[in-house]
DOLO-611840 format. One line per 8 residues: for each residue z, y negated, x negated of N, C-alpha, C. Coordinates in nm, 4 decimals. Example, Ala and Ser with C-alpha at 12.3 -4.5 7.8 and 13.67 -1.06 7.14 Angstrom:
BEGIN
0.7800 0.5690 -1.3190 0.7800 0.4500 -1.2300 0.7800 0.3300 -1.3200 ~ 0.7080 0.2250 -1.2850 0.7140 0.1060 -1.3670 0.7870 -0.0030 -1.2900;
***
This chain:
BEGIN
23.0327 -17.3454 -11.0925 23.1568 -17.4066 -11.0697 23.1507 -17.4322 -10.9337 ~ 23.2429 -17.4128 -10.8728 23.2943 -17.4564 -10.7515 23.3331 -17.5772 -10.7217 ~ 23.2874 -17.6555 -10.6417 23.3326 -17.8148 -10.6202 23.4241 -17.8177 -10.5002 ~ 23.5092 -17.7272 -10.4935 23.5992 -17.7849 -10.3859 23.7021 -17.8616 -10.4068 ~ 23.7825 -17.9033 -10.3060 23.8798 -18.0058 -10.3244 23.9969 -18.0048 -10.4095 ~ 24.0456 -17.8631 -10.4598 24.1330 -17.8453 -10.5474 24.0667 -17.8333 -10.6884 ~ 23.9337 -17.7932 -10.7006 23.8888 -17.8091 -10.8480 23.8563 -17.9556 -10.8789 ~ 23.7970 -18.0487 -10.7779 23.7694 -18.1722 -10.8207 23.8964 -18.2229 -10.8460;
23.9917 -18.1903 -10.7693 24.1472 -18.2888 -10.8208 24.1962 -18.2200 -10.9317 ~ 24.1489 -18.1036 -10.9573 24.2310 -18.0697 -11.0983 24.1354 -18.1308 -11.2199 ~ 24.0046 -18.1180 -11.1925 23.9099 -18.2141 -11.2739 23.9737 -18.3415 -11.2951 ~ 23.9915 -18.4098 -11.1878 24.0205 -18.5650 -11.1850 24.1558 -18.5804 -11.2789 ~ 24.2404 -18.4910 -11.2679 24.3742 -18.5113 -11.3415 24.3600 -18.4693 -11.4791 ~ 24.2906 -18.3859 -11.5257 24.2675 -18.3165 -11.6464 24.1579 -18.3523 -11.7283 ~ 24.0147 -18.3961 -11.6807 23.9189 -18.4187 -11.7802 23.9200 -18.5302 -11.8343 ~ 23.8634 -18.5567 -11.9843 23.8920 -18.6982 -12.0278 23.7785 -18.7823 -11.9578;
23.6762 -18.7604 -11.9251 23.5972 -18.8425 -11.8264 23.6216 -18.9116 -11.7133 ~ 23.7144 -18.8167 -11.6361 23.7846 -18.8703 -11.5159 23.8905 -18.9549 -11.5553 ~ 23.9893 -18.9318 -11.6545 24.0927 -18.9974 -11.7121 24.0310 -19.1282 -11.7399 ~ 23.9335 -19.1168 -11.8230 23.8715 -19.3013 -11.8779 23.8403 -19.3328 -11.7405 ~ 23.7747 -19.2946 -11.6582 23.7187 -19.3550 -11.5215 23.8514 -19.4168 -11.4423 ~ 23.9523 -19.3483 -11.4401 24.0788 -19.3899 -11.3808 24.1310 -19.5014 -11.4479 ~ 24.1278 -19.5384 -11.5781 24.2148 -19.6018 -11.6739 24.1771 -19.7775 -11.6523 ~ 24.2727 -19.8475 -11.6999 24.2482 -19.9812 -11.6964 24.1381 -20.0416 -11.7963;
24.0606 -19.9304 -11.8710 23.9767 -19.9745 -11.9588 23.8129 -19.9572 -11.9134 ~ 23.8265 -19.8742 -11.7756 23.7249 -19.8177 -11.7312 23.5823 -19.9642 -11.7213 ~ 23.6332 -20.0758 -11.6768 23.5314 -20.1655 -11.6827 23.4869 -20.2187 -11.8195 ~ 23.5602 -20.2180 -11.8994 23.5007 -20.2400 -12.0541 23.4175 -20.1204 -12.1002 ~ 23.4730 -20.0221 -12.0848 23.3757 -19.8653 -12.1164 23.2456 -19.8902 -12.0467 ~ 23.2402 -19.9015 -11.9212 23.0933 -19.8985 -11.8087 22.9904 -20.0412 -11.8897 ~ 23.0625 -20.1677 -11.9125 23.0020 -20.2832 -11.9689 22.9280 -20.2559 -12.1068 ~ 23.0303 -20.2006 -12.1905 22.9822 -20.1528 -12.3091 22.8370 -20.0321 -12.2949;
22.8416 -19.9256 -12.2178 22.7562 -19.8295 -12.2219 22.6002 -19.9219 -12.1426 ~ 22.6396 -20.0078 -12.0464 22.5282 -20.0670 -11.9915 22.4774 -20.1482 -12.0608 ~ 22.5273 -20.2314 -12.1511 22.4726 -20.3212 -12.2603 22.4235 -20.2528 -12.3806 ~ 22.4662 -20.1309 -12.4168 22.4315 -20.0285 -12.5428 22.3180 -19.9483 -12.4900 ~ 22.3068 -19.9040 -12.3678 22.2032 -19.7949 -12.3501 22.1398 -19.8472 -12.2248 ~ 22.1575 -19.9085 -12.1301 22.0760 -19.9262 -12.0203 22.0101 -20.0538 -12.0272 ~ 22.0637 -20.1538 -12.0523 21.9854 -20.3003 -12.0961 21.8480 -20.2666 -12.2010 ~ 21.8704 -20.2265 -12.2968 21.7484 -20.2265 -12.3999 21.6650 -20.0881 -12.3744;
21.7073 -20.0254 -12.2737 21.6160 -19.9013 -12.2204 21.6334 -19.7796 -12.3317 ~ 21.7514 -19.7622 -12.4106 21.7502 -19.6800 -12.4907 21.8419 -19.5501 -12.4517 ~ 21.7746 -19.4444 -12.4196 21.8582 -19.3435 -12.3531 21.8544 -19.2126 -12.4466 ~ 21.7601 -19.1912 -12.5625 21.7838 -19.0734 -12.6431 21.7550 -19.1199 -12.7943 ~ 21.7779 -19.0266 -12.8664 21.7247 -19.0273 -13.0168 21.6230 -18.9659 -13.0187 ~ 21.5680 -19.0373 -13.1329 21.4288 -19.0122 -13.1870 21.4009 -18.9045 -13.2506 ~ 21.2824 -18.8140 -13.2531 21.2827 -18.6891 -13.2935 21.2253 -18.6868 -13.4481 ~ 21.3157 -18.6378 -13.4973 21.2801 -18.6202 -13.6690 21.1736 -18.5075 -13.6781;
21.0748 -18.5580 -13.7727 20.9686 -18.4790 -13.7890 20.9922 -18.4022 -13.9417;
***
């Protein structure tokens, strides 16, 4: 993927993750992700045997 200005601008306008980051709820989402995954240091699923 070429990361030129036009491509990044298109992603910013259309990609769901970019829309979430631009939304009014971004601080709430970031806070939840930090508390749920970073604070307890849980970043992956356990491997099933």
